[in-house]
FILOLUM-826359 format. One record per residue (C-alpha): x, y, z; chain; residue in one letter. Coordinates in Angstrom, 2 decimals, always signed. Layout:
X_Y_Z_A_A
...
***
This chain:
+5.76_+4.85_+0.94_A_M
+6.13_+7.27_-2.17_A_P
+9.73_+8.38_-3.10_A_T
+10.40_+12.09_-4.13_A_V
+13.59_+12.76_-6.05_A_A
+14.88_+16.35_-5.55_A_V
+17.69_+18.21_-6.95_A_D
+20.32_+18.26_-4.17_A_K
+21.72_+21.69_-4.97_A_E
+18.10_+23.40_-5.14_A_D
+17.38_+21.98_-1.86_A_L
+20.59_+23.14_-0.22_A_W
+19.75_+26.59_-1.62_A_E
+16.34_+26.50_-0.41_A_R
+17.32_+25.54_+3.04_A_L
+19.81_+28.16_+3.16_A_G
+22.91_+25.60_+4.27_A_Q
+24.56_+22.36_+2.94_A_S
+24.38_+19.19_+4.63_A_F
+26.63_+15.84_+4.34_A_T
+24.86_+13.02_+3.44_A_T
+25.32_+11.58_+7.16_A_E
+23.67_+14.94_+8.43_A_E
+20.92_+14.89_+5.81_A_F
+19.68_+11.36_+6.87_A_D
+19.54_+12.39_+10.43_A_K
+17.74_+15.37_+9.71_A_L
+15.29_+13.21_+7.44_A_C
+15.06_+10.76_+10.51_A_F
+14.21_+13.44_+13.13_A_D
+11.59_+15.06_+10.95_A_F
+9.84_+11.45_+10.31_A_G
+11.05_+10.99_+6.72_A_I
+13.79_+8.86_+5.20_A_E
+16.67_+9.74_+2.89_A_L
+16.60_+6.59_+0.42_A_D
+19.51_+7.41_-1.57_A_E
+22.12_+10.20_-2.63_A_D
+23.18_+10.05_-6.18_A_T
+26.14_+12.12_-5.81_A_T
+28.74_+9.24_-6.25_A_E
+26.95_+7.67_-9.01_A_E
+26.93_+11.11_-10.84_A_V
+30.80_+11.95_-10.03_A_E
+31.57_+8.32_-11.42_A_A
+29.62_+9.25_-14.80_A_A
+31.33_+12.36_-15.09_A_I
+34.84_+10.99_-14.64_A_K
+34.13_+8.09_-17.45_A_K
+32.91_+11.22_-19.63_A_G
+29.51_+9.92_-19.80_A_L
+26.52_+12.26_-19.78_A_P
+25.18_+12.57_-16.08_A_A
+22.26_+14.50_-14.56_A_E
+22.86_+16.98_-11.51_A_R
+22.99_+14.99_-8.20_A_P
+19.71_+13.96_-6.52_A_Q
+18.44_+12.83_-3.16_A_L
+15.82_+10.15_-3.16_A_K
+13.50_+10.93_-0.07_A_I
+10.79_+8.23_+1.21_A_E
+7.69_+10.35_+2.29_A_I
+4.84_+8.92_+4.65_A_P
+1.82_+8.24_+2.30_A_A
-0.22_+10.60_+4.08_A_N
+1.89_+13.54_+3.77_A_R
+0.77_+14.72_+0.42_A_Y
+2.43_+18.26_+1.15_A_D
+5.65_+16.71_+0.85_A_L
+5.28_+15.33_-2.37_A_L
+7.56_+17.95_-4.15_A_C
+10.74_+19.81_-3.40_A_I
+8.59_+22.68_-2.60_A_E
+6.67_+21.30_+0.24_A_G
+9.68_+19.35_+1.70_A_I
+12.10_+22.60_+1.80_A_S
+9.22_+24.87_+3.19_A_R
+8.54_+22.17_+6.17_A_A
+12.30_+21.38_+6.84_A_L
+13.20_+25.18_+7.27_A_R
+9.88_+25.59_+9.47_A_V
+11.60_+22.64_+11.78_A_F
+15.06_+23.93_+11.61_A_L
+13.86_+27.12_+12.83_A_G
+14.73_+29.24_+9.66_A_K
+11.41_+30.89_+9.07_A_G
+7.78_+30.37_+9.75_A_E
+5.07_+28.32_+7.70_A_A
+3.59_+30.22_+4.96_A_P
+0.39_+31.81_+5.39_A_S
-1.86_+30.87_+2.27_A_Y
-4.54_+33.37_+0.98_A_K
-6.98_+33.71_-1.55_A_L
-6.57_+36.86_-3.89_A_A
-9.80_+38.14_-5.40_A_Y
-9.64_+40.24_-8.43_A_P
-10.26_+44.09_-8.30_A_P
-14.16_+43.60_-8.93_A_G
-14.27_+40.87_-5.95_A_G
-16.24_+37.79_-6.03_A_E
-18.48_+38.79_-8.82_A_K
-15.47_+39.13_-11.41_A_D
-14.38_+35.50_-10.50_A_L
-13.70_+33.22_-13.22_A_L
-16.95_+30.84_-13.44_A_E
-17.32_+27.14_-14.06_A_V
-20.71_+25.75_-14.78_A_R
-21.35_+22.16_-14.11_A_I
-24.23_+20.21_-16.28_A_S
-26.35_+17.87_-14.85_A_K
-25.10_+14.78_-16.82_A_E
-21.59_+14.85_-15.23_A_T
-23.44_+12.87_-12.32_A_A
-23.37_+9.71_-14.30_A_Q
-19.55_+9.83_-14.31_A_I
-17.39_+12.35_-12.17_A_R
-19.66_+14.75_-10.46_A_P
-17.29_+16.78_-8.43_A_Y
-15.20_+19.96_-9.76_A_F
-12.70_+22.16_-8.16_A_A
-10.55_+24.80_-9.65_A_S
-7.89_+27.45_-8.85_A_A
-6.07_+30.06_-10.98_A_V
-2.13_+31.14_-10.37_A_L
-1.25_+34.42_-12.01_A_H
+1.93_+35.77_-13.11_A_N
+3.91_+32.37_-12.46_A_V
+7.38_+32.02_-13.20_A_T
+8.77_+28.61_-13.92_A_F
+12.41_+27.63_-14.59_A_T
+13.06_+24.09_-16.33_A_Q
+13.38_+22.53_-12.59_A_R
+10.34_+24.08_-11.35_A_S
+8.28_+23.36_-14.19_A_Y
+9.38_+19.45_-14.04_A_D
+8.50_+19.65_-10.39_A_S
+5.02_+20.92_-11.14_A_F
+4.29_+18.18_-13.49_A_I
+5.99_+15.58_-11.32_A_D
+3.63_+16.65_-8.25_A_L
+0.77_+15.96_-10.56_A_Q
+1.65_+12.60_-11.34_A_D
+2.60_+11.89_-7.67_A_K
-0.84_+13.04_-6.49_A_L
-2.50_+10.86_-9.38_A_H
-0.64_+7.75_-8.12_A_Q
-1.20_+8.34_-4.24_A_N
-4.56_+9.86_-3.38_A_I
-6.22_+10.01_-6.54_A_C
-5.54_+6.22_-6.85_A_R
-4.30_+6.32_-10.56_A_R
-6.85_+8.94_-11.38_A_R
-9.92_+6.83_-10.13_A_Q
-11.06_+9.28_-7.45_A_F
-9.46_+12.45_-8.87_A_V
-7.84_+13.81_-11.83_A_A
-5.94_+17.08_-12.32_A_I
-5.69_+19.13_-15.55_A_G
-3.35_+22.29_-15.92_A_T
-4.14_+24.79_-18.66_A_H
-2.54_+28.21_-19.84_A_D
-4.92_+30.55_-18.89_A_L
-3.95_+33.16_-21.75_A_D
-5.22_+30.52_-24.37_A_T
-8.55_+30.08_-23.27_A_I
-11.60_+32.05_-22.39_A_T
-13.94_+32.05_-19.25_A_A
-16.56_+31.25_-18.27_A_P
-15.98_+27.42_-18.81_A_F
-18.35_+24.54_-18.86_A_R
-17.73_+21.09_-17.24_A_Y
-20.10_+18.77_-19.03_A_E
-20.56_+14.90_-20.17_A_A
-21.36_+14.10_-23.49_A_R
-21.61_+10.75_-25.55_A_P
-18.24_+10.14_-26.81_A_P
-19.30_+10.61_-30.63_A_K
-20.04_+14.06_-29.83_A_D
-16.47_+14.92_-28.50_A_I
-13.63_+16.02_-31.04_A_K
-10.38_+17.64_-30.10_A_F
-6.56_+17.39_-30.80_A_A
-5.10_+16.01_-27.51_A_P
-1.84_+16.88_-25.70_A_L
+1.10_+16.39_-28.17_A_N
-0.97_+15.79_-31.28_A_K
-2.00_+18.17_-34.14_A_D
-4.78_+15.80_-35.17_A_K
-8.28_+16.08_-33.79_A_E
-9.86_+12.79_-32.89_A_Y
-13.22_+11.83_-31.63_A_T
-13.33_+10.33_-27.80_A_A
-14.18_+7.12_-29.46_A_D
-11.23_+7.39_-31.74_A_E
-8.75_+8.33_-28.53_A_L
-9.94_+5.09_-26.77_A_M
-8.28_+3.11_-29.66_A_T
-5.32_+5.29_-30.22_A_V
-4.08_+5.51_-26.60_A_Y
-4.32_+1.47_-26.34_A_E
-0.91_+1.26_-27.21_A_S
+0.22_+4.10_-25.19_A_E
+1.48_+2.46_-21.90_A_K
+1.31_+5.72_-19.97_A_H
-2.42_+6.62_-20.80_A_L
-3.75_+2.92_-21.38_A_A
-4.42_+2.01_-17.92_A_K
-6.63_+5.12_-17.29_A_Y
-8.77_+4.17_-20.34_A_L
-11.28_+1.65_-18.36_A_P
-11.98_+4.61_-16.26_A_L
-14.74_+5.94_-18.45_A_I
-14.59_+3.46_-21.76_A_R
-17.90_+1.82_-20.71_A_D
-19.59_+4.78_-19.68_A_S
-22.45_+6.36_-22.01_A_P
-21.16_+9.76_-21.50_A_V
-17.50_+10.96_-21.16_A_Y
-16.45_+14.25_-19.10_A_P
-15.48_+17.12_-20.82_A_I
-14.32_+20.74_-20.30_A_I
-15.01_+23.79_-22.56_A_Y
-14.30_+27.33_-22.63_A_D
-16.77_+29.86_-23.85_A_S
-15.46_+29.37_-27.48_A_K
-16.31_+25.85_-27.33_A_D
-12.69_+25.04_-27.28_A_R
-11.87_+22.01_-25.42_A_V
-9.47_+21.97_-22.38_A_L
-9.63_+18.61_-21.28_A_S
-11.39_+15.38_-21.35_A_M
-10.70_+13.89_-17.70_A_P
-9.12_+11.79_-16.40_A_P
-7.54_+10.62_-19.64_A_I
-5.73_+13.67_-21.49_A_I
-5.53_+17.44_-21.76_A_N
-6.04_+19.22_-25.12_A_S
-2.96_+20.51_-27.25_A_E
-4.76_+24.12_-27.48_A_H
-4.29_+24.87_-23.80_A_S
-1.07_+23.06_-22.73_A_K
+1.36_+24.79_-20.38_A_I
+5.15_+25.58_-21.16_A_T
+8.05_+27.15_-19.68_A_L
+6.53_+30.52_-20.99_A_N
+3.11_+30.22_-19.22_A_T
+2.61_+33.26_-16.85_A_R
-1.22_+32.26_-15.75_A_N
-2.30_+28.76_-14.93_A_I
-5.81_+27.53_-14.70_A_F
-6.19_+24.22_-12.72_A_I
-8.96_+22.10_-13.26_A_D
-9.83_+19.02_-10.90_A_I
-12.60_+16.64_-11.35_A_T
-13.53_+13.90_-8.77_A_A
-15.87_+11.17_-7.53_A_T
-14.58_+11.62_-4.02_A_D
-15.43_+15.37_-2.44_A_L
-12.73_+14.92_+0.39_A_T
-10.13_+14.05_-2.05_A_K
-11.16_+16.65_-4.34_A_L
-10.73_+19.31_-1.98_A_N
-7.37_+17.89_-0.38_A_I
-5.95_+17.65_-3.78_A_V
-7.14_+21.27_-4.88_A_A
-5.19_+22.54_-1.67_A_N
-2.22_+20.77_-2.42_A_I
-1.58_+21.62_-6.15_A_I
-2.38_+25.23_-5.69_A_S
-0.54_+25.92_-2.47_A_T
+2.45_+24.22_-3.48_A_M
+3.24_+26.08_-6.59_A_F
+1.75_+29.47_-5.47_A_S
+5.25_+30.34_-4.34_A_E
+6.08_+31.02_-8.19_A_Y
+3.50_+33.79_-8.37_A_S
+4.35_+37.35_-8.34_A_A
+2.99_+37.64_-5.21_A_E
+3.82_+34.19_-3.46_A_P
+1.47_+31.96_-1.88_A_F
-1.54_+33.93_-3.36_A_T
-4.28_+31.90_-5.36_A_I
-7.21_+33.20_-7.19_A_E
-10.21_+31.22_-6.23_A_P
-12.86_+30.14_-9.09_A_V
-16.40_+30.01_-8.67_A_R
-18.08_+26.67_-9.53_A_V
-21.73_+26.51_-10.04_A_V
-23.54_+23.13_-9.81_A_Y
-26.58_+21.97_-11.75_A_P
-28.86_+22.64_-8.62_A_D
-27.74_+26.30_-8.56_A_G
-25.46_+25.65_-5.54_A_R
-22.38_+27.93_-5.59_A_T
-18.85_+26.95_-4.26_A_V
-15.80_+29.19_-4.05_A_I
-12.58_+26.91_-4.68_A_T
-10.15_+26.02_-3.39_A_P
-11.15_+26.55_+0.48_A_D
-7.80_+27.37_+2.35_A_L
-9.14_+27.89_+5.66_A_A
-7.53_+26.46_+8.35_A_S
-9.47_+23.98_+10.87_A_R
-9.18_+24.69_+14.29_A_P
-8.81_+22.10_+16.81_A_T
-7.85_+21.48_+20.45_A_V
-4.98_+19.31_+22.01_A_A
-4.06_+18.97_+25.54_A_R
-0.71_+19.18_+26.97_A_A
-1.31_+16.60_+29.56_A_S
-2.37_+14.08_+26.79_A_Y
+0.92_+14.84_+24.84_A_I
+2.88_+14.26_+28.27_A_N
+0.63_+11.02_+29.06_A_S
+1.83_+9.48_+25.58_A_C
+5.34_+10.51_+25.52_A_T
+6.41_+10.63_+28.87_A_G
+7.31_+14.27_+28.91_A_L
+6.39_+17.01_+31.52_A_T
+5.81_+19.76_+28.88_A_L
+3.77_+22.97_+29.56_A_S
+1.66_+24.50_+27.32_A_G
+3.84_+26.95_+25.85_A_P
+6.43_+24.15_+25.55_A_D
+4.14_+22.13_+23.61_A_A
+2.96_+24.71_+21.63_A_S
+6.51_+25.65_+20.66_A_A
+6.76_+22.08_+19.36_A_L
+3.89_+22.05_+17.21_A_L
+4.94_+25.48_+15.51_A_K
+8.15_+23.30_+14.34_A_R
+5.75_+21.20_+12.78_A_M
+4.11_+23.88_+10.88_A_S
+0.92_+23.74_+13.30_A_L
+0.46_+27.16_+14.71_A_P
-1.01_+27.10_+17.97_A_S
-1.61_+28.87_+21.09_A_S
-2.13_+28.28_+24.97_A_V
-5.71_+29.19_+25.92_A_N
-5.56_+31.70_+28.35_A_P
-8.38_+30.31_+30.62_A_K
-6.88_+26.86_+30.32_A_N
-2.85_+26.41_+30.73_A_A
-3.36_+22.85_+29.61_A_D
-5.32_+23.34_+26.52_A_E
-4.07_+24.55_+23.01_A_L
-5.64_+25.86_+20.35_A_A
-4.33_+24.49_+16.98_A_V
-4.99_+25.77_+13.53_A_D
-4.58_+22.95_+11.09_A_V
-3.40_+24.63_+7.87_A_P
-5.33_+23.45_+4.45_A_C
-1.98_+21.39_+3.68_A_T
-2.16_+19.24_+6.45_A_R
-5.23_+16.76_+5.64_A_P
-3.39_+14.19_+7.50_A_D
-4.01_+15.65_+11.01_A_I
-7.22_+13.80_+12.01_A_L
-7.24_+13.45_+15.84_A_H
-5.45_+14.65_+18.92_A_E
-3.01_+11.81_+18.52_A_C
-1.73_+13.09_+15.12_A_D
-0.95_+16.49_+17.15_A_I
+0.53_+14.27_+19.89_A_M
+2.88_+12.48_+17.39_A_E
+3.91_+15.66_+15.54_A_D
+4.87_+17.16_+19.04_A_A
+6.85_+13.95_+19.76_A_A
+8.76_+14.04_+16.37_A_I
+9.56_+17.99_+17.19_A_A
+10.83_+16.59_+20.50_A_Y
+12.93_+14.02_+18.98_A_G
+11.95_+10.27_+19.39_A_F
+15.33_+9.53_+20.46_A_N
+14.98_+12.11_+23.33_A_N
+12.24_+10.63_+24.80_A_L
+12.59_+9.26_+28.27_A_P
+12.88_+5.68_+28.87_A_D
+10.58_+4.21_+31.53_A_T
+9.56_+0.62_+32.48_A_F
+5.85_-0.07_+31.87_A_P
+3.72_+0.46_+35.07_A_T
+2.43_-3.58_+34.85_A_T
+4.87_-6.49_+34.69_A_S
+4.23_-9.18_+32.40_A_T
+5.92_-12.57_+31.01_A_V
+5.94_-13.53_+27.54_A_A
+5.63_-16.68_+26.16_A_Q
+5.90_-17.99_+22.21_A_P
+2.54_-19.38_+21.15_A_L
+2.13_-23.25_+21.49_A_A
+1.95_-23.76_+17.74_A_V
+4.88_-21.37_+17.24_A_S
+6.96_-23.27_+19.48_A_K
+6.42_-26.46_+17.81_A_L
+6.95_-24.98_+14.34_A_S
+10.40_-23.72_+15.54_A_D
+11.00_-27.24_+16.63_A_I
+10.37_-28.76_+13.17_A_I
+12.16_-26.04_+11.18_A_R
+15.35_-26.47_+13.55_A_H
+15.51_-30.36_+12.93_A_E
+14.71_-30.06_+9.36_A_W
+17.30_-27.58_+8.67_A_A
+19.82_-29.25_+10.71_A_Y
+19.16_-32.35_+8.50_A_A
+20.32_-30.35_+5.47_A_G
+16.74_-28.97_+4.29_A_W
+16.45_-25.49_+3.08_A_V
+13.29_-23.20_+4.35_A_E
+11.47_-21.32_+1.72_A_V
+8.70_-18.56_+2.63_A_L
+6.02_-18.56_-0.67_A_P
+3.39_-16.07_-0.70_A_F
+0.42_-17.51_+1.21_A_I
-1.93_-16.18_-1.98_A_L
-1.97_-18.38_-4.86_A_C
-4.20_-18.90_-8.01_A_S
-7.20_-21.38_-7.88_A_H
-5.73_-23.52_-10.36_A_E
-2.48_-23.99_-8.48_A_E
-4.39_-24.66_-5.23_A_N
-6.83_-27.30_-6.72_A_F
-6.24_-28.18_-10.40_A_G
-2.74_-28.43_-10.89_A_W
-2.66_-30.53_-7.81_A_L
-5.65_-32.77_-9.33_A_N
-7.90_-31.94_-6.58_A_Q
-11.51_-30.57_-7.22_A_T
-12.70_-27.12_-5.20_A_D
-15.94_-28.50_-3.30_A_D
-17.00_-24.59_-2.64_A_G
-16.57_-25.27_+1.24_A_S
-12.79_-25.08_+1.64_A_T
-11.00_-22.27_+0.16_A_A
-11.12_-18.62_+0.99_A_V
-11.34_-16.70_-2.10_A_K
-10.49_-13.27_-2.95_A_I
-13.42_-11.04_-3.88_A_G
-11.68_-8.62_-6.49_A_N
-8.05_-10.43_-7.16_A_P
-5.91_-7.84_-8.59_A_K
-3.98_-10.68_-10.55_A_T
-4.83_-14.31_-11.50_A_L
-1.79_-15.28_-9.16_A_E
-3.59_-14.22_-6.19_A_F
-7.01_-15.56_-6.03_A_Q
-7.37_-17.96_-3.27_A_V
-5.84_-18.15_+0.25_A_V
-4.08_-21.56_+0.16_A_R
-5.30_-24.67_+1.73_A_T
-2.28_-26.64_+1.45_A_T
+1.72_-25.71_+1.54_A_L
+2.45_-27.71_-1.58_A_L
+1.97_-25.04_-4.37_A_P
+4.28_-22.55_-2.62_A_G
+6.81_-25.40_-2.33_A_L
+6.59_-26.86_-6.03_A_L
+6.79_-23.18_-7.59_A_K
+10.10_-22.68_-5.38_A_S
+11.42_-25.91_-7.22_A_V
+10.38_-24.69_-10.36_A_R
+11.99_-21.45_-10.01_A_E
+15.22_-23.33_-8.65_A_N
+15.29_-26.02_-11.09_A_R
+18.86_-24.99_-12.35_A_S
+20.31_-25.40_-8.96_A_H
+22.15_-28.93_-8.20_A_A
+19.89_-31.83_-7.54_A_L
+18.76_-32.92_-4.93_A_P
+16.48_-29.98_-4.11_A_L
+15.44_-30.31_-0.48_A_R
+12.99_-27.73_+0.65_A_I
+10.31_-27.49_+3.39_A_F
+7.93_-24.68_+5.07_A_E
+6.08_-24.75_+8.30_A_T
+3.49_-21.96_+7.84_A_S
-0.54_-21.40_+8.14_A_D
-3.02_-22.49_+5.77_A_V
-6.52_-21.06_+5.92_A_V
-9.76_-22.74_+5.94_A_L
-13.51_-22.13_+5.74_A_K
-15.24_-22.39_+9.04_A_D
-18.78_-21.30_+9.59_A_T
-18.72_-22.00_+13.16_A_K
-16.35_-18.84_+13.81_A_R
-17.26_-15.47_+13.35_A_E
-14.57_-14.51_+11.11_A_R
-16.13_-17.65_+8.92_A_Q
-12.19_-19.03_+8.59_A_A
-9.44_-20.56_+10.87_A_R
-5.50_-20.68_+10.25_A_N
-4.26_-24.11_+10.46_A_V
-0.45_-24.52_+11.01_A_R
+1.04_-26.84_+8.72_A_H
+4.72_-28.50_+7.88_A_A
+5.50_-29.69_+4.34_A_A
+8.59_-30.80_+2.42_A_A
+9.43_-31.47_-1.09_A_V
+12.46_-33.55_-2.21_A_W
+13.42_-33.44_-6.04_A_C
+15.77_-35.58_-7.50_A_N
+16.85_-37.91_-10.38_A_K
+14.82_-40.71_-8.18_A_T
+11.52_-40.29_-6.30_A_A
+12.80_-40.43_-2.92_A_G
+9.74_-41.56_-1.04_A_F
+12.02_-43.12_+1.74_A_E
+13.70_-39.49_+2.17_A_V
+10.42_-37.89_+3.04_A_V
+9.42_-40.92_+5.18_A_H
+12.51_-40.53_+7.35_A_G
+11.98_-36.78_+7.40_A_L
+8.47_-37.59_+8.85_A_L
+10.15_-40.19_+11.25_A_D
+12.61_-37.28_+12.34_A_R
+9.79_-34.79_+13.00_A_A
+7.91_-37.16_+15.22_A_M
+10.76_-38.44_+16.95_A_A
+11.71_-34.95_+18.09_A_M
+7.91_-34.30_+18.86_A_L
+8.19_-37.35_+21.40_A_E
+5.57_-39.18_+19.37_A_I
+6.12_-42.99_+19.04_A_P
+5.45_-44.73_+15.85_A_R
+2.87_-47.49_+16.15_A_I
+1.21_-50.03_+14.04_A_S
-2.19_-49.21_+12.57_A_S
-3.11_-52.72_+13.83_A_A
-2.16_-52.01_+17.35_A_D
-5.21_-51.21_+19.28_A_K
-3.56_-51.27_+22.79_A_E
-1.04_-48.18_+22.01_A_A
-2.07_-45.33_+24.17_A_E
-0.65_-42.90_+21.72_A_T
+1.47_-42.75_+18.28_A_G
+1.30_-42.01_+14.77_A_Y
+1.41_-44.49_+11.66_A_Y
+1.09_-44.30_+8.02_A_I
-1.51_-46.01_+5.78_A_K
-1.81_-46.52_+2.21_A_E
-4.77_-44.18_+0.93_A_K
-5.21_-43.09_-2.80_A_P
-4.74_-39.29_-3.39_A_D
-5.08_-37.67_-6.98_A_P
-2.17_-35.43_-5.99_A_T
+0.26_-38.75_-5.77_A_F
+1.26_-41.38_-8.23_A_F
-1.26_-44.38_-7.71_A_P
-0.09_-46.93_-5.20_A_G
+2.71_-44.45_-3.85_A_R
+0.57_-42.41_-1.42_A_A
-0.12_-43.03_+2.39_A_A
-2.21_-40.94_+5.10_A_A
-0.66_-39.87_+8.41_A_I
-2.46_-40.87_+11.40_A_F
-2.03_-39.75_+14.81_A_Y
-3.62_-41.33_+18.02_A_R
-3.99_-38.72_+20.84_A_A
-3.47_-39.94_+24.38_A_P
-6.54_-41.23_+25.80_A_T
-5.66_-39.68_+29.16_A_K
-6.44_-36.51_+27.38_A_K
-9.66_-37.45_+25.75_A_S
-11.42_-33.88_+25.87_A_S
-8.25_-32.98_+24.05_A_V
-8.56_-35.60_+21.38_A_G
-12.39_-34.73_+20.97_A_L
-11.75_-31.24_+20.67_A_K
-8.76_-31.90_+17.79_A_L
-11.23_-34.20_+16.02_A_R
-13.81_-31.46_+15.86_A_S
-11.01_-29.17_+14.67_A_L
-10.11_-31.61_+11.83_A_L
-13.49_-32.68_+10.84_A_H
-12.97_-36.36_+12.02_A_V
-15.74_-37.84_+13.93_A_S
-14.34_-40.87_+15.54_A_E
-11.01_-43.14_+15.36_A_G
-7.37_-42.05_+15.03_A_D
-6.88_-38.55_+13.31_A_L
-6.03_-38.13_+9.95_A_E
-3.29_-35.21_+10.24_A_I
-1.43_-35.26_+6.61_A_G
-0.03_-37.24_+3.68_A_K
+2.86_-38.12_+2.04_A_L
+3.88_-39.71_-1.45_A_G
+5.43_-39.57_-4.56_A_V
+3.78_-36.60_-6.74_A_L
+1.72_-37.75_-9.72_A_H
+3.60_-37.02_-13.24_A_P
+0.55_-34.63_-14.11_A_E
+1.14_-32.51_-11.15_A_V
+4.81_-32.22_-11.93_A_L
+4.02_-31.24_-15.58_A_E
+1.55_-28.51_-14.81_A_K
+4.46_-27.06_-12.49_A_F
+7.01_-27.36_-15.17_A_E
+9.16_-29.82_-13.04_A_I
+11.10_-32.47_-14.87_A_G
+12.45_-34.45_-12.20_A_Y
+10.46_-36.94_-9.99_A_P
+9.47_-35.29_-6.45_A_C
+8.06_-36.93_-2.95_A_S
+6.05_-34.70_-0.74_A_A
+4.98_-34.50_+2.87_A_L
+2.49_-32.49_+4.42_A_E
+0.69_-32.61_+7.93_A_F
-0.70_-30.34_+10.60_A_S
+1.04_-29.49_+13.74_A_L
-2.11_-28.62_+15.50_A_E
-2.59_-31.97_+17.45_A_P
+0.74_-31.65_+18.98_A_F
+0.21_-28.50_+20.69_A_K
+0.18_-27.87_+24.45_A_K
-3.30_-26.52_+25.91_A_Q
-2.77_-22.97_+26.87_A_M
-5.43_-20.43_+28.29_A_P
-7.89_-19.68_+25.04_A_S
-6.90_-15.83_+25.81_A_L
-3.47_-16.36_+24.61_A_W
-4.25_-18.59_+21.36_A_T
-6.38_-18.20_+17.76_A_N
-8.74_-20.79_+19.29_A_D
-12.23_-19.48_+19.73_A_D
-14.48_-22.29_+19.37_A_L
***
């Protein structure tokens, strides 16, 4: 969830009262947000030491879909309404004296369809900024860019001093060699090609360059005198930059997603319209598309919808009347009224600042928040059920407890790993039919879903190699394998694995660990040559490139003959056609494997599947869908 830092005293002033940290923490919880940190103590400690310190701040975690709470302006408005200290503001469009014909106009060229086809705009007149409100304005843009705009991929915002530019404006897309201007905070003019090189070394902007770098045309906004306003989504121009002294602000918003464009246009304009000479008024802008279509932006109209008091009651266990439910919704800045013809029906006007309200369940949630989650009645469910752990989870707990009692430490590495870690570093080859691969991995560390627990264990040894020897670690968790017989084309298999790292290899240690696990599962040890034994396990030497030659063995399990149908199902699950089931392996790890994982001591490893040992349960309660 995004975290918003607000000035503590400024927020108290806006709310009309002060709170202790505990009181404000409770208020945040009641409202559905979370106080993450109060920096007052840190600031006071710094002042006592004679160190420079900022004003105390409150760091508040905001739900990811509440874009209206990403700045102090939105938080304070919502909390004032929640506390009953005022009503939700009514945002309105303020047309110039000449009406719609005198609106500022932006014309869009057809070439923009190749790169960022959508455009919106707004104007804030006679704005008065302080340093804190100016910083909040800039910070909100950044929060929106990182959140709904997905790092400017879907939407990019630009703000300009309207008094330095001249309408009408043009939004075009040109070849980069034909674009030249002085970007923000630079005196020299650069072509767009040159800017791609200049900003490669700037951490803040370099991450946005790939958004347009490979395009044959770059988006660019001009005024009527051919002065550049911005090159979205990269940088604004130095000529039109806003300052503390800016009084009239022109906001440009370009996008690849029309829905997100409208949301961002509404949020950025409404949040800071309170600083206009006439608070909460916004001058719209006429946007003319290449096909002649005209759109007036932003659209501040509320969205009418319907909620039912009976639905709210059924979900919360309350017995609210229509007027009571309406009063709760007003506390959450959702104006509503009871239908005079149907006392159960509420007419709700969803404001333009609440795009998170999509369905009736969202309205019900707001009513529950206003009532107070802690105040909701406790009721027994109308049906009674008896819970029980999954069979494989119960098995896992047996292994975890016994190995922990034996002095081994459990680790919880990631289930994703690199392709090399899963195959090449273990001296294994990828046959293309085993591992589930990530289609578009964000990093090289997360390319495949692991098919073995060993990479995570060995990486844990590597990161803890400074600890005293021996290192004894284990994990019981799932691996994922491709399975074309299933609808989802993959299946989870529960494995148990352990690694011993010491100055000596310790094959006998992991062998003993296997014996202990089998003893607790009541699986007897048998000889591989014993054909009379009904059930049991044994190990048998088997070459494996992950392990040192001659120091590797496979683990075999013989399912009880009285459960022959179970044994057949297990053989199918583990792709074994006949004979005893090969369920795992153990041995001394190959030096090449240790070298790739940067481990300087010999290690022994054990890994086997727990699936054959789980008790049969109704398929409805399991992950089995064969």
